[in-house]
Structures are given as structure tokens and as C-alpha cells.
Residue, then its C-alpha position, 0 to 999 in steps of 0.5 A: m875578698i878584695m874589691m878590685s878587678f884582677g883579671s890575671w888573678a881569676c882562679s884557674k886550675p891546671g890543665f886537666d879534665a874532669d873525667q881524669v879526676p877520680d871519684p873518692v874510693l872511701d865515702l861516707a854510707v848512704s843515709a836516709d836519715g835526712p840531710e847532712t851538712v859539711v863546712l868548707a873553706g876555699g877562699c872568698f865564701w862568695c865564690t865558693e857559696a855560688v858554686f855549690e848553689q849550682l848542684d842538684g842535692v844541694a839544699d842550702v848554702v850559707s856563707g859564714y865563719a869557723g875556726g875562731d871565737q864568736k866575739t870575732a865572728d864578724y866581717r871586719a875582724v876576719s878581714s884583719g887576719m888577726t883572728d883564727h876564722a876562715e871564710v867558709i860556707r856551710v853546705t846542707y846537702d841530701p846524701l841520697r842525691i849527692s854524696f860526701g865524697q861528691v861534695l869533696k870532688v867539686f870542692f877540690t876541683v872547681a870551687h877553689d885551688p887546694t895548692q894555694l897556701n892561705r891564699q885564693g886569687p887576690d885574696a891573701g891571708r890565713q882567713y882564706r886557707s883551704a880547709i875542711f871543718c869536720q863534724t865526725q870522725e867519718q868525714k875526717k877519715v873521708a876527707q884525708a883518704y880523698i886528699r891522699q888519693l888526689d895527690e897520688t894523681n898529680l893532676l892539681g899541679g901541686p901537693i894539696v895544702t887543705v888542712i883538716e880541722d874540727l868544727g867548733h862552731f859555724y857562725p853565719a856571715e852578715a846578711y849582705h854577704q848571703d847569695f852575694v854573686r846571685l844578687n850582684p852579678d855585675h860586681p867586678y869581683v863576681r865577674q872576675q872570680a866567681l863567674p868563671k867557676i860557675q861556668k866550670v862546675r856547670h860544664w864539668f858536672a853538668k849531670q849533677l846541676k839543679n837545672k840540667p841542660r837539655p841533651 
């Protein structure tokens, strides 16, 4: 991510209300077998990590890299744009409290702009692509169906360019990237790019927050 202040680049979505965005018609079956994980790429992992950390049912969010080899799974190499990696987050969630489909809804409406090809805000390059790294065929079917469903609404201001990729390996990012927004709330990039997304998820998904606002 670019360490500069770009007020005009602050990520924003087209003019629609969260109530207009449909829930996924197709979702994964609810299972009591334990926590599930999904790996998502939506630009700077600082921002996407901070969004999902707000949600009830999300037990853990880890920033990292996916889509490339272990030998180049480090920030310097990935930032060069010369690897196949994307900046990603691995979301661990309780499917009894938040479904895979609801995780995707937050991903498509708040966490990033899925109509932007290989960029988010001031960050450009394939390492910032919009992608869902699926671990099962069931995840893939739900993700593909929801993309078609959202495209049919025309709510997002353009066609969704999110790609569905098989998850080979997830590589955790360096320690200083973890919980970056929480630990660095006054960083210029955080103020410009991440905090507006946190405000939006806390407004749009108020009933699904870990710390729900009082009535």
C-alpha cells in the first residue's frame, strides 16, 4: 500500500443502501463442526482485516499472501508486482453466528470495491486484485452464484471483476502488518482508507457487530 495521503482516493461505493443489497440466495449449509475459514483479497490487507475484525462470529483475521510460491511470499517481493500473490486476509468464523454468504456480503459491499480491476484506491497492481481463494467446491459455487446475483442488481456501479481462485497455500504476512489499523489509528493511510470502511461496516451491519451499539 502507498504510504501517502490521498484524500480523493478514499474508497467509496456507489450510492446505494445496505438494505438494497440482497443476501445470497445460495449459501453454505450451517455446520456445528467448528470454525470455518475463507481467504479474501480486496486490496490493502490492512483495510480488509480491520473491517472483518468488527463482526460478531469472526474469531480471527490474519493478513497474508496467496496465489504464489512460498519463496516470494514476503512484502517486498509481493509489492513489486512481479509475483502471482495477492494481499489477502484469512477470516476464521463461526458458521453458527455468521454464514459464509454473509461474509461475502460484507466483502462485496464494504471491505472493497469489487468493480475495480487490479487496484483499490491509490494501490494499483495485480497484487491488489479482487479475489476469493476457495478451499472447497461448495465455497466456489456459492461465491460464483453470489457474483451473478449481485451483477443482476446493477447496484455496485459496474460489473464485478472478482476472480475465483483455488487456494493453494496461505502465507501469513510479517508481524508488523497484523492488526495494523488497530495499532496505528493515526497513520495517514489508515485515516484515509481504512477508517471510512470501519465506519461504514459499523453503520451498515450494526446488528452483526461484536460490540453492538445500544438501541
